[in-house]
PDB file of N, CA, C and O in Angstrom:
ATOM      1  N   MET A   1     -50.743 -69.406  19.630  1.00  0.00           N
ATOM      2  CA  MET A   1     -51.213 -69.531  18.434  1.00  0.00           C
ATOM      3  C   MET A   1     -51.027 -68.625  17.224  1.00  0.00           C
ATOM      4  O   MET A   1     -51.896 -67.773  17.039  1.00  0.00           O
ATOM      5  N   ALA A   2     -50.295 -68.680  16.620  1.00  0.00           N
ATOM      6  CA  ALA A   2     -50.036 -67.510  15.212  1.00  0.00           C
ATOM      7  C   ALA A   2     -51.271 -67.855  14.546  1.00  0.00           C
ATOM      8  O   ALA A   2     -51.921 -68.887  14.377  1.00  0.00           O
ATOM      9  N   HIS A   3     -51.403 -66.274  14.131  1.00  0.00           N
ATOM     10  CA  HIS A   3     -52.467 -66.100  13.269  1.00  0.00           C
ATOM     11  C   HIS A   3     -52.225 -64.927  12.498  1.00  0.00           C
ATOM     12  O   HIS A   3     -51.287 -64.178  12.769  1.00  0.00           O
ATOM     13  N   TYR A   4     -53.357 -64.627  11.136  1.00  0.00           N
ATOM     14  CA  TYR A   4     -53.355 -63.677  10.894  1.00  0.00           C
ATOM     15  C   TYR A   4     -54.819 -63.318  10.545  1.00  0.00           C
ATOM     16  O   TYR A   4     -55.716 -64.145  10.712  1.00  0.00           O
ATOM     17  N   ILE A   5     -55.085 -61.920   9.997  1.00  0.00           N
ATOM     18  CA  ILE A   5     -56.502 -61.278  10.118  1.00  0.00           C
ATOM     19  C   ILE A   5     -56.640 -60.782   8.611  1.00  0.00           C
ATOM     20  O   ILE A   5     -55.721 -60.207   8.029  1.00  0.00           O
ATOM     21  N   ILE A   6     -57.821 -61.046   8.061  1.00  0.00           N
ATOM     22  CA  ILE A   6     -58.446 -60.470   6.881  1.00  0.00           C
ATOM     23  C   ILE A   6     -59.478 -59.596   7.474  1.00  0.00           C
ATOM     24  O   ILE A   6     -60.152 -60.117   8.362  1.00  0.00           O
ATOM     25  N   THR A   7     -59.753 -58.292   7.140  1.00  0.00           N
ATOM     26  CA  THR A   7     -60.451 -57.353   7.768  1.00  0.00           C
ATOM     27  C   THR A   7     -61.908 -57.754   7.164  1.00  0.00           C
ATOM     28  O   THR A   7     -62.823 -57.873   7.979  1.00  0.00           O
ATOM     29  N   ASP A   8     -62.186 -57.974   5.751  1.00  0.00           N
ATOM     30  CA  ASP A   8     -63.289 -58.177   5.192  1.00  0.00           C
ATOM     31  C   ASP A   8     -63.273 -59.691   4.450  1.00  0.00           C
ATOM     32  O   ASP A   8     -62.688 -59.795   3.372  1.00  0.00           O
ATOM     33  N   ALA A   9     -63.702 -60.454   4.844  1.00  0.00           N
ATOM     34  CA  ALA A   9     -63.706 -61.996   4.580  1.00  0.00           C
ATOM     35  C   ALA A   9     -64.766 -62.061   3.138  1.00  0.00           C
ATOM     36  O   ALA A   9     -64.791 -62.961   2.298  1.00  0.00           O
ATOM     37  N   SER A  10     -65.362 -61.163   3.164  1.00  0.00           N
ATOM     38  CA  SER A  10     -66.157 -61.045   1.763  1.00  0.00           C
ATOM     39  C   SER A  10     -65.091 -61.273   0.187  1.00  0.00           C
ATOM     40  O   SER A  10     -65.314 -61.817  -0.894  1.00  0.00           O
ATOM     41  N   VAL A  11     -64.058 -60.639   0.695  1.00  0.00           N
ATOM     42  CA  VAL A  11     -63.170 -60.108  -0.763  1.00  0.00           C
ATOM     43  C   VAL A  11     -62.296 -61.467  -1.111  1.00  0.00           C
ATOM     44  O   VAL A  11     -61.537 -61.605  -2.071  1.00  0.00           O
ATOM     45  N   MET A  12     -62.650 -62.590   0.086  1.00  0.00           N
ATOM     46  CA  MET A  12     -61.525 -63.705  -0.205  1.00  0.00           C
ATOM     47  C   MET A  12     -62.346 -65.335  -1.143  1.00  0.00           C
ATOM     48  O   MET A  12     -63.335 -65.999  -0.830  1.00  0.00           O
ATOM     49  N   ASP A  13     -61.737 -65.420  -1.887  1.00  0.00           N
ATOM     50  CA  ASP A  13     -62.359 -66.542  -3.042  1.00  0.00           C
ATOM     51  C   ASP A  13     -62.333 -67.651  -2.425  1.00  0.00           C
ATOM     52  O   ASP A  13     -61.271 -68.251  -2.255  1.00  0.00           O
ATOM     53  N   VAL A  14     -63.494 -68.105  -1.989  1.00  0.00           N
ATOM     54  CA  VAL A  14     -63.224 -69.353  -1.163  1.00  0.00           C
ATOM     55  C   VAL A  14     -64.536 -69.928  -0.932  1.00  0.00           C
ATOM     56  O   VAL A  14     -65.606 -69.347  -1.118  1.00  0.00           O
ATOM     57  N   SER A  15     -64.383 -71.049  -0.534  1.00  0.00           N
ATOM     58  CA  SER A  15     -66.169 -71.842  -0.513  1.00  0.00           C
ATOM     59  C   SER A  15     -66.359 -72.181   0.958  1.00  0.00           C
ATOM     60  O   SER A  15     -65.964 -73.224   1.478  1.00  0.00           O
ATOM     61  N   TRP A  16     -67.195 -70.904   1.757  1.00  0.00           N
ATOM     62  CA  TRP A  16     -67.101 -71.668   3.387  1.00  0.00           C
ATOM     63  C   TRP A  16     -68.039 -72.628   3.344  1.00  0.00           C
ATOM     64  O   TRP A  16     -68.909 -72.794   2.489  1.00  0.00           O
ATOM     65  N   LYS A  17     -67.750 -73.427   4.591  1.00  0.00           N
ATOM     66  CA  LYS A  17     -68.227 -74.491   5.093  1.00  0.00           C
ATOM     67  C   LYS A  17     -68.659 -74.512   6.582  1.00  0.00           C
ATOM     68  O   LYS A  17     -67.992 -73.999   7.480  1.00  0.00           O
ATOM     69  N   LYS A  18     -69.752 -75.108   6.746  1.00  0.00           N
ATOM     70  CA  LYS A  18     -69.950 -74.780   8.293  1.00  0.00           C
ATOM     71  C   LYS A  18     -70.747 -76.393   8.487  1.00  0.00           C
ATOM     72  O   LYS A  18     -71.024 -77.166   7.569  1.00  0.00           O
ATOM     73  N   ALA A  19     -70.984 -76.587   9.885  1.00  0.00           N
ATOM     74  CA  ALA A  19     -71.418 -78.028  10.232  1.00  0.00           C
ATOM     75  C   ALA A  19     -72.726 -78.360   9.653  1.00  0.00           C
ATOM     76  O   ALA A  19     -73.599 -77.493   9.611  1.00  0.00           O
ATOM     77  N   SER A  20     -72.950 -79.623   9.173  1.00  0.00           N
ATOM     78  CA  SER A  20     -74.336 -79.949   8.904  1.00  0.00           C
ATOM     79  C   SER A  20     -75.161 -79.550   9.984  1.00  0.00           C
ATOM     80  O   SER A  20     -76.240 -78.983   9.813  1.00  0.00           O
ATOM     81  N   THR A  21     -74.510 -79.932  11.498  1.00  0.00           N
ATOM     82  CA  THR A  21     -75.602 -79.766  12.342  1.00  0.00           C
ATOM     83  C   THR A  21     -75.946 -78.383  12.806  1.00  0.00           C
ATOM     84  O   THR A  21     -76.569 -78.273  13.862  1.00  0.00           O
ATOM     85  N   SER A  22     -75.591 -77.273  12.098  1.00  0.00           N
ATOM     86  CA  SER A  22     -75.287 -75.779  12.530  1.00  0.00           C
ATOM     87  C   SER A  22     -77.083 -75.521  12.229  1.00  0.00           C
ATOM     88  O   SER A  22     -77.703 -75.937  11.250  1.00  0.00           O
ATOM     89  N   GLY A  23     -77.532 -74.875  13.163  1.00  0.00           N
ATOM     90  CA  GLY A  23     -78.988 -74.153  12.768  1.00  0.00           C
ATOM     91  C   GLY A  23     -79.159 -72.912  11.921  1.00  0.00           C
ATOM     92  O   GLY A  23     -78.238 -72.253  11.438  1.00  0.00           O
ATOM     93  N   ALA A  24     -80.390 -72.688  11.806  1.00  0.00           N
ATOM     94  CA  ALA A  24     -80.312 -71.757  10.961  1.00  0.00           C
ATOM     95  C   ALA A  24     -80.495 -70.200  11.482  1.00  0.00           C
ATOM     96  O   ALA A  24     -80.922 -69.327  10.726  1.00  0.00           O
ATOM     97  N   ASN A  25     -80.097 -69.927  12.969  1.00  0.00           N
ATOM     98  CA  ASN A  25     -80.009 -69.117  13.768  1.00  0.00           C
ATOM     99  C   ASN A  25     -79.025 -67.946  13.418  1.00  0.00           C
ATOM    100  O   ASN A  25     -79.037 -66.731  13.616  1.00  0.00           O
ATOM    101  N   GLY A  26     -78.278 -68.714  12.894  1.00  0.00           N
ATOM    102  CA  GLY A  26     -76.860 -67.616  12.307  1.00  0.00           C
ATOM    103  C   GLY A  26     -75.450 -67.777  13.351  1.00  0.00           C
ATOM    104  O   GLY A  26     -74.322 -67.342  13.117  1.00  0.00           O
ATOM    105  N   ASN A  27     -75.827 -68.402  14.338  1.00  0.00           N
ATOM    106  CA  ASN A  27     -74.726 -68.587  15.644  1.00  0.00           C
ATOM    107  C   ASN A  27     -73.753 -69.504  15.063  1.00  0.00           C
ATOM    108  O   ASN A  27     -73.894 -70.634  15.529  1.00  0.00           O
ATOM    109  N   CYS A  28     -72.686 -69.396  14.089  1.00  0.00           N
ATOM    110  CA  CYS A  28     -72.020 -70.387  13.400  1.00  0.00           C
ATOM    111  C   CYS A  28     -70.623 -69.805  12.893  1.00  0.00           C
ATOM    112  O   CYS A  28     -70.353 -68.686  12.457  1.00  0.00           O
ATOM    113  N   VAL A  29     -69.900 -70.822  13.074  1.00  0.00           N
ATOM    114  CA  VAL A  29     -68.681 -70.237  12.442  1.00  0.00           C
ATOM    115  C   VAL A  29     -68.415 -71.114  11.043  1.00  0.00           C
ATOM    116  O   VAL A  29     -68.917 -72.211  10.798  1.00  0.00           O
ATOM    117  N   GLU A  30     -67.538 -70.391  10.219  1.00  0.00           N
ATOM    118  CA  GLU A  30     -67.692 -70.985   8.927  1.00  0.00           C
ATOM    119  C   GLU A  30     -66.321 -71.452   8.655  1.00  0.00           C
ATOM    120  O   GLU A  30     -65.503 -70.771   9.274  1.00  0.00           O
ATOM    121  N   LEU A  31     -65.805 -72.359   7.956  1.00  0.00           N
ATOM    122  CA  LEU A  31     -64.317 -72.541   7.714  1.00  0.00           C
ATOM    123  C   LEU A  31     -63.998 -72.606   6.216  1.00  0.00           C
ATOM    124  O   LEU A  31     -64.845 -73.048   5.440  1.00  0.00           O
ATOM    125  N   ALA A  32     -62.699 -72.143   5.746  1.00  0.00           N
ATOM    126  CA  ALA A  32     -62.254 -72.571   4.525  1.00  0.00           C
ATOM    127  C   ALA A  32     -61.046 -72.370   4.380  1.00  0.00           C
ATOM    128  O   ALA A  32     -60.403 -71.578   5.068  1.00  0.00           O
ATOM    129  N   PRO A  33     -60.503 -73.190   3.298  1.00  0.00           N
ATOM    130  CA  PRO A  33     -58.891 -73.473   2.814  1.00  0.00           C
ATOM    131  C   PRO A  33     -58.417 -72.317   2.389  1.00  0.00           C
ATOM    132  O   PRO A  33     -59.331 -71.764   1.777  1.00  0.00           O
ATOM    133  N   TYR A  34     -57.448 -71.648   2.391  1.00  0.00           N
ATOM    134  CA  TYR A  34     -56.953 -69.931   1.739  1.00  0.00           C
ATOM    135  C   TYR A  34     -55.648 -70.120   2.216  1.00  0.00           C
ATOM    136  O   TYR A  34     -55.247 -70.230   3.374  1.00  0.00           O
ATOM    137  N   GLN A  35     -54.890 -70.146   0.872  1.00  0.00           N
ATOM    138  CA  GLN A  35     -53.499 -70.039   0.772  1.00  0.00           C
ATOM    139  C   GLN A  35     -52.486 -70.547   1.668  1.00  0.00           C
ATOM    140  O   GLN A  35     -51.509 -69.930   2.094  1.00  0.00           O
ATOM    141  N   ASN A  36     -52.982 -72.287   2.019  1.00  0.00           N
ATOM    142  CA  ASN A  36     -52.093 -73.147   2.669  1.00  0.00           C
ATOM    143  C   ASN A  36     -52.363 -72.730   4.481  1.00  0.00           C
ATOM    144  O   ASN A  36     -51.471 -72.650   5.324  1.00  0.00           O
ATOM    145  N   ARG A  37     -53.926 -72.505   4.717  1.00  0.00           N
ATOM    146  CA  ARG A  37     -54.311 -71.719   5.686  1.00  0.00           C
ATOM    147  C   ARG A  37     -55.650 -72.160   5.924  1.00  0.00           C
ATOM    148  O   ARG A  37     -56.329 -72.739   5.077  1.00  0.00           O
ATOM    149  N   ILE A  38     -56.012 -71.890   7.047  1.00  0.00           N
ATOM    150  CA  ILE A  38     -57.703 -72.263   7.661  1.00  0.00           C
ATOM    151  C   ILE A  38     -58.293 -71.453   7.841  1.00  0.00           C
ATOM    152  O   ILE A  38     -58.170 -71.104   9.015  1.00  0.00           O
ATOM    153  N   ALA A  39     -59.277 -70.573   7.042  1.00  0.00           N
ATOM    154  CA  ALA A  39     -59.497 -69.340   7.549  1.00  0.00           C
ATOM    155  C   ALA A  39     -61.283 -69.865   8.181  1.00  0.00           C
ATOM    156  O   ALA A  39     -62.070 -70.720   7.775  1.00  0.00           O
ATOM    157  N   ILE A  40     -61.350 -68.722   9.479  1.00  0.00           N
ATOM    158  CA  ILE A  40     -62.630 -69.029  10.156  1.00  0.00           C
ATOM    159  C   ILE A  40     -63.191 -67.737  10.687  1.00  0.00           C
ATOM    160  O   ILE A  40     -62.634 -66.981  11.482  1.00  0.00           O
ATOM    161  N   ARG A  41     -64.574 -67.570  10.040  1.00  0.00           N
ATOM    162  CA  ARG A  41     -65.455 -66.349  10.113  1.00  0.00           C
ATOM    163  C   ARG A  41     -66.870 -66.551  10.869  1.00  0.00           C
ATOM    164  O   ARG A  41     -67.460 -67.629  10.804  1.00  0.00           O
ATOM    165  N   ASP A  42     -67.272 -65.676  11.439  1.00  0.00           N
ATOM    166  CA  ASP A  42     -68.279 -65.401  12.106  1.00  0.00           C
ATOM    167  C   ASP A  42     -69.885 -65.980  10.693  1.00  0.00           C
ATOM    168  O   ASP A  42     -69.881 -65.581   9.528  1.00  0.00           O
ATOM    169  N   SER A  43     -70.490 -66.488  11.014  1.00  0.00           N
ATOM    170  CA  SER A  43     -71.262 -66.838   9.594  1.00  0.00           C
ATOM    171  C   SER A  43     -72.645 -65.652   9.554  1.00  0.00           C
ATOM    172  O   SER A  43     -73.464 -65.714   8.637  1.00  0.00           O
ATOM    173  N   LYS A  44     -72.743 -64.736  10.522  1.00  0.00           N
ATOM    174  CA  LYS A  44     -73.815 -64.147  10.627  1.00  0.00           C
ATOM    175  C   LYS A  44     -72.924 -62.496  10.185  1.00  0.00           C
ATOM    176  O   LYS A  44     -73.482 -61.398  10.192  1.00  0.00           O
ATOM    177  N   SER A  45     -71.760 -62.696   9.907  1.00  0.00           N
ATOM    178  CA  SER A  45     -71.206 -61.448   9.707  1.00  0.00           C
ATOM    179  C   SER A  45     -70.250 -61.821   8.561  1.00  0.00           C
ATOM    180  O   SER A  45     -69.075 -62.092   8.809  1.00  0.00           O
ATOM    181  N   PRO A  46     -70.702 -61.837   7.409  1.00  0.00           N
ATOM    182  CA  PRO A  46     -69.753 -62.399   5.894  1.00  0.00           C
ATOM    183  C   PRO A  46     -68.542 -61.108   5.601  1.00  0.00           C
ATOM    184  O   PRO A  46     -67.416 -61.250   5.125  1.00  0.00           O
ATOM    185  N   HIS A  47     -69.147 -59.967   6.019  1.00  0.00           N
ATOM    186  CA  HIS A  47     -68.317 -58.773   5.476  1.00  0.00           C
ATOM    187  C   HIS A  47     -67.341 -58.289   6.880  1.00  0.00           C
ATOM    188  O   HIS A  47     -66.685 -57.248   6.927  1.00  0.00           O
ATOM    189  N   GLY A  48     -67.427 -59.245   7.897  1.00  0.00           N
ATOM    190  CA  GLY A  48     -66.299 -59.041   8.984  1.00  0.00           C
ATOM    191  C   GLY A  48     -65.087 -59.877   8.706  1.00  0.00           C
ATOM    192  O   GLY A  48     -64.967 -60.501   7.652  1.00  0.00           O
ATOM    193  N   PRO A  49     -64.057 -59.887   9.801  1.00  0.00           N
ATOM    194  CA  PRO A  49     -62.876 -60.359   9.469  1.00  0.00           C
ATOM    195  C   PRO A  49     -62.846 -61.902   9.690  1.00  0.00           C
ATOM    196  O   PRO A  49     -63.456 -62.448  10.609  1.00  0.00           O
ATOM    197  N   ALA A  50     -62.247 -62.419   8.967  1.00  0.00           N
ATOM    198  CA  ALA A  50     -61.679 -63.947   8.814  1.00  0.00           C
ATOM    199  C   ALA A  50     -60.272 -63.979   9.922  1.00  0.00           C
ATOM    200  O   ALA A  50     -59.431 -63.087  10.030  1.00  0.00           O
ATOM    201  N   ILE A  51     -60.320 -65.258  10.660  1.00  0.00           N
ATOM    202  CA  ILE A  51     -58.928 -65.582  10.978  1.00  0.00           C
ATOM    203  C   ILE A  51     -58.255 -66.462  10.238  1.00  0.00           C
ATOM    204  O   ILE A  51     -58.858 -67.475   9.883  1.00  0.00           O
ATOM    205  N   LEU A  52     -56.899 -66.277   9.854  1.00  0.00           N
ATOM    206  CA  LEU A  52     -56.325 -67.627   9.191  1.00  0.00           C
ATOM    207  C   LEU A  52     -55.353 -68.044  10.385  1.00  0.00           C
ATOM    208  O   LEU A  52     -54.913 -67.396  11.334  1.00  0.00           O
ATOM    209  N   TYR A  53     -55.173 -69.433   9.965  1.00  0.00           N
ATOM    210  CA  TYR A  53     -54.712 -70.137  11.211  1.00  0.00           C
ATOM    211  C   TYR A  53     -53.902 -71.464  10.433  1.00  0.00           C
ATOM    212  O   TYR A  53     -54.514 -72.211   9.670  1.00  0.00           O
ATOM    213  N   SER A  54     -52.567 -71.620  10.719  1.00  0.00           N
ATOM    214  CA  SER A  54     -52.014 -73.055  10.017  1.00  0.00           C
ATOM    215  C   SER A  54     -53.051 -74.480  10.042  1.00  0.00           C
ATOM    216  O   SER A  54     -54.053 -74.635  10.740  1.00  0.00           O
ATOM    217  N   HIS A  55     -52.559 -75.272   9.221  1.00  0.00           N
ATOM    218  CA  HIS A  55     -53.359 -76.025   9.585  1.00  0.00           C
ATOM    219  C   HIS A  55     -53.325 -77.077  10.872  1.00  0.00           C
ATOM    220  O   HIS A  55     -54.210 -77.808  11.317  1.00  0.00           O
ATOM    221  N   SER A  56     -51.895 -76.852  11.310  1.00  0.00           N
ATOM    222  CA  SER A  56     -51.917 -77.363  12.868  1.00  0.00           C
ATOM    223  C   SER A  56     -52.515 -76.564  13.670  1.00  0.00           C
ATOM    224  O   SER A  56     -53.261 -77.172  14.437  1.00  0.00           O
ATOM    225  N   ALA A  57     -52.497 -75.243  13.839  1.00  0.00           N
ATOM    226  CA  ALA A  57     -53.411 -74.756  14.541  1.00  0.00           C
ATOM    227  C   ALA A  57     -54.371 -74.884  14.702  1.00  0.00           C
ATOM    228  O   ALA A  57     -54.916 -74.990  15.800  1.00  0.00           O
ATOM    229  N   ALA A  58     -55.017 -74.923  13.323  1.00  0.00           N
ATOM    230  CA  ALA A  58     -56.534 -75.117  13.486  1.00  0.00           C
ATOM    231  C   ALA A  58     -56.858 -76.656  13.795  1.00  0.00           C
ATOM    232  O   ALA A  58     -57.852 -76.907  14.477  1.00  0.00           O
ATOM    233  N   THR A  59     -56.309 -77.359  13.469  1.00  0.00           N
ATOM    234  CA  THR A  59     -56.588 -78.990  14.182  1.00  0.00           C
ATOM    235  C   THR A  59     -56.203 -78.582  15.286  1.00  0.00           C
ATOM    236  O   THR A  59     -57.334 -78.153  15.519  1.00  0.00           O
ATOM    237  N   THR A  60     -55.497 -78.240  16.442  1.00  0.00           N
ATOM    238  CA  THR A  60     -55.389 -78.110  17.494  1.00  0.00           C
ATOM    239  C   THR A  60     -56.690 -77.328  18.293  1.00  0.00           C
ATOM    240  O   THR A  60     -57.232 -77.768  19.306  1.00  0.00           O
ATOM    241  N   LEU A  61     -57.016 -76.195  17.659  1.00  0.00           N
ATOM    242  CA  LEU A  61     -58.006 -75.510  18.114  1.00  0.00           C
ATOM    243  C   LEU A  61     -59.669 -76.065  18.177  1.00  0.00           C
ATOM    244  O   LEU A  61     -60.525 -75.839  19.033  1.00  0.00           O
ATOM    245  N   LEU A  62     -59.736 -76.791  17.045  1.00  0.00           N
ATOM    246  CA  LEU A  62     -60.407 -77.807  16.896  1.00  0.00           C
ATOM    247  C   LEU A  62     -60.921 -78.904  17.797  1.00  0.00           C
ATOM    248  O   LEU A  62     -62.072 -79.066  18.203  1.00  0.00           O
ATOM    249  N   ILE A  63     -59.584 -79.794  18.083  1.00  0.00           N
ATOM    250  CA  ILE A  63     -59.849 -80.675  18.750  1.00  0.00           C
ATOM    251  C   ILE A  63     -60.106 -80.203  20.259  1.00  0.00           C
ATOM    252  O   ILE A  63     -60.908 -80.813  20.966  1.00  0.00           O
ATOM    253  N   SER A  64     -59.355 -79.033  20.745  1.00  0.00           N
ATOM    254  CA  SER A  64     -59.873 -78.565  22.066  1.00  0.00           C
ATOM    255  C   SER A  64     -61.321 -78.212  22.167  1.00  0.00           C
ATOM    256  O   SER A  64     -62.082 -78.477  23.097  1.00  0.00           O
ATOM    257  N   LEU A  65     -61.667 -77.342  20.665  1.00  0.00           N
ATOM    258  CA  LEU A  65     -63.055 -77.221  21.251  1.00  0.00           C
ATOM    259  C   LEU A  65     -63.897 -78.330  21.462  1.00  0.00           C
ATOM    260  O   LEU A  65     -64.778 -78.318  22.321  1.00  0.00           O
ATOM    261  N   LYS A  66     -63.649 -79.383  20.651  1.00  0.00           N
ATOM    262  CA  LYS A  66     -64.510 -80.636  20.314  1.00  0.00           C
ATOM    263  C   LYS A  66     -64.606 -81.127  22.172  1.00  0.00           C
ATOM    264  O   LYS A  66     -65.577 -81.029  22.922  1.00  0.00           O
ATOM    265  N   SER A  67     -63.175 -81.667  22.473  1.00  0.00           N
ATOM    266  CA  SER A  67     -63.147 -82.278  23.729  1.00  0.00           C
ATOM    267  C   SER A  67     -63.068 -81.202  25.266  1.00  0.00           C
ATOM    268  O   SER A  67     -62.411 -81.377  26.293  1.00  0.00           O
ATOM    269  N   ASP A  68     -63.887 -80.243  24.941  1.00  0.00           N
ATOM    270  CA  ASP A  68     -64.077 -78.532  25.902  1.00  0.00           C
ATOM    271  C   ASP A  68     -62.748 -78.791  26.589  1.00  0.00           C
ATOM    272  O   ASP A  68     -62.940 -79.321  27.684  1.00  0.00           O
ATOM    273  N   THR A  69     -61.655 -78.624  26.356  1.00  0.00           N
ATOM    274  CA  THR A  69     -60.757 -77.960  26.841  1.00  0.00           C
ATOM    275  C   THR A  69     -60.052 -76.641  26.473  1.00  0.00           C
ATOM    276  O   THR A  69     -58.922 -76.473  26.931  1.00  0.00           O
ATOM    277  N   PHE A  70     -60.593 -75.699  25.705  1.00  0.00           N
ATOM    278  CA  PHE A  70     -60.506 -74.469  25.387  1.00  0.00           C
ATOM    279  C   PHE A  70     -60.471 -73.819  26.203  1.00  0.00           C
ATOM    280  O   PHE A  70     -60.386 -72.605  26.022  1.00  0.00           O
TER     281      PHE A  70
END
């Protein structure tokens, strides 16, 4: 699964989203569309890295996580 890394996700001009069921404890991942890719970052580390995946790779990752086959 090819991916790219942005070392400081705070410099990205995107609107980060997380699941509405996420709690307030900060243990969440956030996703955002970015340059024809999907960016994923740790919500408690907004200045940390973001990993960029193609749409198909992000879909495969999310399906695997949801079905507990990751």
